[in-house]
C-alpha positions in Angstrom: -14.3 15.4 27.5 -12.7 13.9 24.5 -13.5 10.5 23.0 -10.9 8.0 24.3 -10.0 7.1 20.9 -9.6 10.6 19.5 -5.8 10.4 19.0 -6.1 7.1 17.3 -8.7 8.7 14.9 -6.2 11.6 14.4 -3.5 9.0 13.4 -6.0 7.3 11.0 -6.7 10.7 9.4 -2.9 11.2 9.0 -2.6 7.8 7.4 -5.4 8.7 5.0 -3.4 11.8 4.0 -0.4 9.6 3.3 -2.6 7.4 1.3 -3.5 10.2 -0.9 0.0 11.2 -1.4 0.9 7.6 -2.3 -1.7 7.7 -5.0 -0.3 10.6 -6.5 3.2 9.3 -6.3 2.1 6.0 -8.1 0.3 7.8 -10.7 3.4 10.1 -11.6 5.7 7.0 -11.4 3.5 5.1 -13.9 3.5 7.9 -16.1 7.1 7.5 -16.7 6.5 4.0 -18.2 8.9 2.3 -15.7 8.2 -1.2 -16.9 7.8 -2.8 -20.2 6.8 -6.2 -21.5 8.7 -7.9 -24.3 6.9 -10.8 -26.2 8.4 -13.3 -28.4 6.2 -15.6 -30.4 7.4 -19.1 -31.3 5.6 -21.5 -33.6 4.1 -24.4 -31.8 2.4 -27.5 -33.0 -0.9 -27.9 -34.6 -1.5 -24.2 -35.5 -0.6 -22.9 -32.0 1.7 -20.2 -31.1 3.8 -20.2 -27.9 4.3 -16.8 -26.4 7.0 -16.0 -23.9 6.7 -12.6 -22.2 9.5 -10.9 -20.3 8.9 -8.0 -18.0 11.8 -5.3 -18.0 12.1 -3.0 -15.2 13.6 0.3 -16.5 13.3 2.5 -13.3 13.3 1.5 -9.6 10.5 2.5 -7.4 11.1 6.0 -6.1 12.6 6.4 -2.6 9.8 8.9 -1.8 7.1 6.4 -2.6 8.7 3.7 -0.5 9.0 6.2 2.4 5.3 7.3 2.0 4.2 3.6 2.1 6.2 3.0 5.3 4.8 6.0 7.0 1.3 4.9 6.0 1.6 1.6 7.7 3.3 3.1 10.6 0.3 5.4 11.3 -2.0 2.4 11.0 0.1 0.4 13.5 0.4 3.4 15.9 -3.3 4.0 15.7 -4.1 0.4 16.4 -1.6 0.2 19.4 -2.9 3.5 20.9 -6.6 2.2 20.5 -5.7 -1.0 22.4 -4.2 1.0 25.2 -7.0 3.6 25.4 -9.9 1.3 24.8 -12.2 0.7 27.6 -13.6 -2.4 25.9 -16.6 -0.7 24.7 -14.8 1.4 22.0 -13.2 -0.5 19.1 -11.3 1.1 16.2 -10.1 -1.8 14.2 -11.6 -5.2 13.6 -10.6 -8.1 15.7 -9.3 -9.9 12.5 -6.9 -7.3 11.7 -3.5 -8.7 10.7 -1.5 -9.7 13.7 1.8 -7.8 12.4 0.1 -4.5 13.1 
């Protein structure tokens, strides 16, 4: 006999695989230096300098990364829903204070 939450655990394992892929994609994206910060210094009063920093986005977040993040949250959501359907009350998969939107 299988554990009542076995399918939910499988979905969480798949979400973990997505998370590893997400980490790799983020690393590759950040290596392209997609953002920069430009600072301008302005003299202030009484020996103070005011600094204004502006962030520049040189490259949009890759579509693949956005898709992986969506798939990650979908797997978590499906695991939670399945655990609610299959739980006999004595088995819990996610904490009671898990965000309501999932």
